[in-house]
KOLBA-672165 format. One record per residue: chain; residue number from 1; residue in one letter; x, y, z of N, C-alpha, C in turn. Coordinates in steps of 0.02 Angstrom, whole numbers. Atoms other than C-alpha are relative to their C-alpha. Layout:
KOLBA-672165
A; NUM; A; X; Y; Z; X; Y; Z; X; Y; Z
...
***
This chain:
KOLBA-672165
A; 1; X; -66; 23; 14; 4726; -5914; -182; 2; -75; 10
A; 2; X; -3; 73; -6; 4757; -6099; -214; 66; -22; 29
A; 3; X; -61; 28; -27; 4881; -6203; -122; 20; -61; -41
A; 4; X; -25; 58; 37; 4989; -6324; -217; 29; -49; 50
A; 5; X; -27; 52; -44; 5035; -6489; -137; 46; -43; -42
A; 6; X; -46; 38; 43; 5191; -6549; -228; 12; -71; 28
A; 7; X; -14; 69; -21; 5222; -6735; -224; 75; -6; 11
A; 8; X; -71; 9; -16; 5384; -6773; -138; 16; -75; -3
A; 9; X; -18; 71; 2; 5474; -6935; -174; 15; -27; 69
A; 10; X; -13; 32; -63; 5484; -7056; -31; 62; -43; -7
A; 11; X; -62; 38; 2; 5657; -7124; 2; -2; -51; 57
A; 12; X; 1; 53; -50; 5664; -7290; 92; 65; -38; -3
A; 13; X; -61; 40; -4; 5823; -7373; 149; -18; -66; 33
A; 14; X; 14; 66; -29; 5805; -7558; 176; 66; -35; 13
A; 15; X; -59; 40; -19; 5931; -7668; 261; -12; -71; -23
A; 16; X; 6; 70; 19; 5967; -7844; 207; -26; -40; 60
A; 17; X; 26; 44; -52; 5876; -7979; 303; 60; -35; 33
A; 18; X; -56; 34; -34; 5993; -8050; 436; 6; -73; -22
A; 19; X; -15; 69; 20; 6075; -8214; 391; 11; -42; 63
A; 20; X; -11; 42; -59; 6065; -8356; 517; 74; -20; 6
A; 21; X; -69; 21; -9; 6231; -8408; 592; 12; -68; -34
A; 22; X; -19; 64; 29; 6323; -8549; 504; 9; -51; 56
A; 23; X; -6; 53; -51; 6336; -8716; 593; 62; 7; 43
A; 24; X; -63; -5; -37; 6516; -8682; 643; 3; 61; 46
A; 25; X; -3; -62; -39; 6476; -8512; 722; -26; -8; 71
A; 26; X; 26; 11; -68; 6385; -8582; 874; 39; -57; 32
A; 27; X; -41; 51; -33; 6494; -8675; 997; -41; -44; 47
A; 28; X; 47; 37; -42; 6342; -8739; 1095; 25; -8; 72
A; 29; X; -23; 2; -70; 6425; -8697; 1261; -39; 47; 45
A; 30; X; 43; -44; -40; 6289; -8578; 1320; 26; 70; 7
A; 31; X; -26; -68; -2; 6379; -8416; 1280; -58; 50; 8
A; 32; X; 50; -52; -7; 6287; -8258; 1325; 31; 67; -21
A; 33; X; 53; 23; 44; 6244; -8185; 1206; 27; -50; -50
A; 34; X; -16; 49; 52; 6245; -8331; 1087; -9; 33; -68
A; 35; X; 10; -28; 66; 6260; -8296; 902; -73; -5; -22
A; 36; X; 72; 7; 16; 6080; -8358; 890; -41; 54; 34
A; 37; X; 34; -55; -34; 6024; -8229; 1020; 6; 64; -42
A; 38; X; -13; -59; 41; 6104; -8093; 915; -39; -2; -65
A; 39; X; 37; 8; 63; 6027; -8161; 755; -74; 14; 11
A; 40; X; 72; -10; -10; 5851; -8166; 827; -16; 72; 19
A; 41; X; 11; -71; -17; 5869; -7990; 899; 2; 41; -64
A; 42; X; -5; -36; 62; 5925; -7925; 729; -60; -15; -46
A; 43; X; 57; 19; 41; 5785; -8022; 642; -63; 35; 24
A; 44; X; 58; -36; -26; 5655; -7946; 758; 0; 74; -20
A; 45; X; -7; -71; 20; 5721; -7771; 720; -15; 6; -74
A; 46; X; 12; -1; 72; 5721; -7809; 533; -74; -8; -15
A; 47; X; 72; 11; 11; 5542; -7875; 540; -40; 62; 18
A; 48; X; 35; -61; -21; 5485; -7719; 634; 10; 56; -52
A; 49; X; -13; -50; 52; 5569; -7608; 503; -41; -15; -62
A; 50; X; 38; 19; 59; 5486; -7705; 362; -74; 17; 10
A; 51; X; 70; -15; -15; 5316; -7686; 446; -12; 76; -4
A; 52; X; 7; -73; 2; 5344; -7498; 467; 3; 26; -72
A; 53; X; -5; -21; 70; 5395; -7481; 283; -65; -16; -36
A; 54; X; 64; 18; 32; 5239; -7575; 226; -56; 46; 22
A; 55; X; 52; -44; -26; 5129; -7470; 338; 6; 70; -30
A; 56; X; -11; -66; 30; 5207; -7308; 273; -20; 0; -73
A; 57; X; 18; 4; 71; 5185; -7366; 93; -76; -3; -8
A; 58; X; 73; 4; 3; 5003; -7411; 124; -32; 67; 15
A; 59; X; 26; -66; -18; 4973; -7243; 207; 10; 49; -58
A; 60; X; -14; -45; 56; 5056; -7151; 62; -47; -15; -58
A; 61; X; 44; 18; 55; 4953; -7248; -64; -71; 22; 14
A; 62; X; 68; -20; -19; 4792; -7214; 31; -7; 77; -4
A; 63; X; 1; -73; 1; 4834; -7029; 48; 0; 24; -72
A; 64; X; -3; -18; 70; 4877; -7018; -137; -66; -14; -35
A; 65; X; 64; 20; 31; 4716; -7106; -184; -56; 48; 19
A; 66; X; 53; -44; -24; 4610; -6986; -80; 8; 72; -25
A; 67; X; -11; -70; 23; 4684; -6829; -159; -36; 13; -65
***
């Protein structure tokens, strides 16, 4: 008996890259958290997500190529 391995579509949701704060958004008074702190935190999360998406796509391509 043969086993079929149907190809399932991969759905990827990507978020927009965070936008740096505008000049007027930072009051430069040392707020905690500063709008820049929040921006860099969101940018780090976005970068990690992009890396994971690329890695998953590379894995899927490699798996598809080996079949």
